[in-house]
N, C-alpha and C positions, 0 to 999 in steps of 0.2 A: 155079631158083634157081642160077646157081653154086655155090652156097656147100651146096647143096640133093646137087650133082651132083659133091662132095667137091674141089669149091675150098678153099680157107683166104682168109683172112678179110684176110690180105696179098697175098693175089692178086686178090682180087677190089678190094683197096686200089685197086691198079696199074694192073688195065684200066680202073676207071672214073675215074683220074687225082686221086684225092682228094689232097690236103697230111693230111690230118687223117685215124688211124685214127678217129674221134672220128664224121665226116662218114659213110664207113662202115656204121660199126654203127647209127645213125640210121635212114640205109636200110634196112639190112637189116631192124628191129622193124619197120618203117612199112610194108617190103615182104611180110612173115610177119603184121602186122597186116590186108593190105587181104586177102592170098590165105587168111587163114578169114575173114572177111563174108563173099568172092563165094562161097566152099564152101557157109556160111549161104544164103545168098540162092537160089542154084542146091538146093539141099536141098526151102529151104522151094517154091519156083520146080515141082520134080518133084512134093512132096506135093500139090503145092495142083490141078495139071491130074491126077495119079492122082485125087483127091477127083472132079474134075469129069468125067473119062471116067467115074466109079463110077454119079453121077451119072444121065449120059446113058444109059447101059446099063438100069437099075431104072425109068428116064420108058419106055422106049419100048415 
């Protein structure tokens, strides 16, 4: 995300052509929440894959 790479919220507002800074803020908040959810799902999947690999190692 541009904000995470040092862009200001006003620069992001301009790039996205939002008329209101509130719109940009909503998008930034939603993106951060979505990113957090995706990270949590990735971690859960990785744990499940590791668990399944351990099960396969002990069964064979």
